[in-house]
N, C-alpha and C positions, 0 to 999 in steps of 0.2 A: 266552589272555586275560590270564593273570597277568603275562606279560612286558610287555604293552602298558598295564597299568593305571597305572604311574608317568607314562607319557606323556599319558594321558588326564587325570590329575589336574593336571599342569602346564598343559595346554591350558585346563582349566577355570579355573585360577588366573589365567591371562593374560586371560581374558575378564572376570574379576571386577575387573580393574584400574581401570576408570573409576568404578565404584561406590566403591572405596576412596578415590580422589582426591576425590570429591564429599564424602565423610564427613570428610576432613581440611581442607576449605576453611573459612575463617573464617565464623562465623555472620553473617547480614546485619545484626543489631542491634549489632554491635561498633563502638566509636567509631573514627573514622579515626586513622591513626598521627599522632603529634604531630610538627610541623615545628619545627626549630631556628630561632631568630631569626638574622638575618644577623650576621656578625662585624663588630665595629667596628675600624677601623684607627686605632691611636694613633700619632701622630707628634709628636716634640718641636718646640717653637716655635723652637729654636735648633739649630745644627749642632754635634753633640758633637765636641769637640776634645781631650778628656782633661783639661780643667781642672775641678777640683772644689774647693770650692763655686764656682758661677758667679754672679757679680754684677758690677755696674758700679760701680767705686770712685769714679767722677766725674772731672771734668776736673782736670788738674794733680795727680793723686794720686801719692804717693811710697811706694815699698815699703821698709819698715824690716825689717831682718833682724838677729837676734842669734844668734851662733854660740858654742857652749860645748862643753866636753868633759865627758862623764858616764861614770860607772862602770856596766858591765853585768856581772851575775853569770851566767856561762854554765857548762855542765857541764865544759868544758875548763879553766875558771878565770876569774878576774876580768879584764876588759879595759876599756880606756878608749876610747870611741868619740866621734866628733864628732856634735853635734846642732845643727840649725838650725831656728829658728822665725821665721816672717815674718808681717807684717801690713801692711795698707794704711793710710796716714794722709793726710788732705787736704794738698795742697801749697800 
């Protein structure tokens, strides 16, 4: 009888399975799970083409550019580099 006792215990544990499952179920008074609101799709009103800032300078606009050389202090030493600044003006 001592040899068969572990098998009998495991058989009893298997029959007790549904009772354990019922004990682990959520109580009936628990609130329902919260649902996430739907995601909103955000699309720009223009097609991005890499130009920033984007604005309409108006008809007959002219682009004015100023090019100069400036000093930059780098770890390897001082160097002179070109700089350009541009803006739109009415034409």
